[in-house]
N, C-alpha and C positions, 0 to 999 in steps of 0.2 A: 383853422383859419390860415390861409397862406400869407406869408410875409410879402410875397411879390405876386401881383396879379398876372396870371399866365397869359391872358388875352393881350395885355399891354406888352409883355415880353415878346409874344409872337409878332406884334406889329412893329416893335422896335427892331427886331431881327430882320424883318422884311425891309424896313427902311434902310438899315445898315447895308444890306446886300444890294439895294437898288437905288440908293439916294442920288439925286433928289427925286422924289416920287409923289404922285398925286394920290389923294384918297380914293379916287375912282379906280386907279390902277391897282391899288391894294385890294379893293373889293372885287374886281373883275378878273384878276390874273388867275387863270386856271392852273398855273404851275406852282401855286403855293397851297399851304394847308389851312389857310385862314378862310373859314366858312361862315363869316358873319355878314349881316346885311350891310349895305352901303351906309345907311344912316347910323348903324351901330359903330361902324369903322370911324365915321366922323366924330361920334361921341368919344371914342377912345383917343382919337387924335387930339381933340380938344383937351381932354384930361392930361395927356402927355405934354402938350404945350403948356398948360397951366402949371404942371409940375417941373417944367424946365428941362424935360428930356428931349424935346424936339424943337426945332425952329420952323417958322413959317416964312416962306419967301414966295412972292408973286412973280411969275414969269409969263411972258407971252408965248403961246404955243398955237400955231396955225391961226393967228389973228385974234385969239380969245385969251383972256387972262385966266390962268389956272393957278391954283395954289399948290405949290410943291413943298414937301417936308424933307427935312434933313435932321440928323441927330445933332444934339449939342454935345459939348465935352462931357457933361454929366450923363447924358444918355450912353455915350461910348464907355465911360468909366463903369457904369452899371452893368453893361453887357460883358465887359472884360472881367469884372468881379464875379458875375454869375458863371462865366466860362471857367474861371479858376476853381470855383466850387464844384462844378460838374466834372472836372478833370481828376 
């Protein structure tokens, strides 16, 4: 059993590199290694938000409200700690 869910780490890293970012962008960006369905991405985003790893912010984009995600301080600290372990 993994202590850290790899799918969540993939999404956190993507958000870190591209924040703020929409769930749609995460699911449809061909330049990333995340190969989950859009609905699965939104499930992961919900879990990360519930765990305090990301924040949700609504912003208008092209006249439509879209939900953008960015890391919280806890999300950043987790990625930094994992990076130190990998080093």
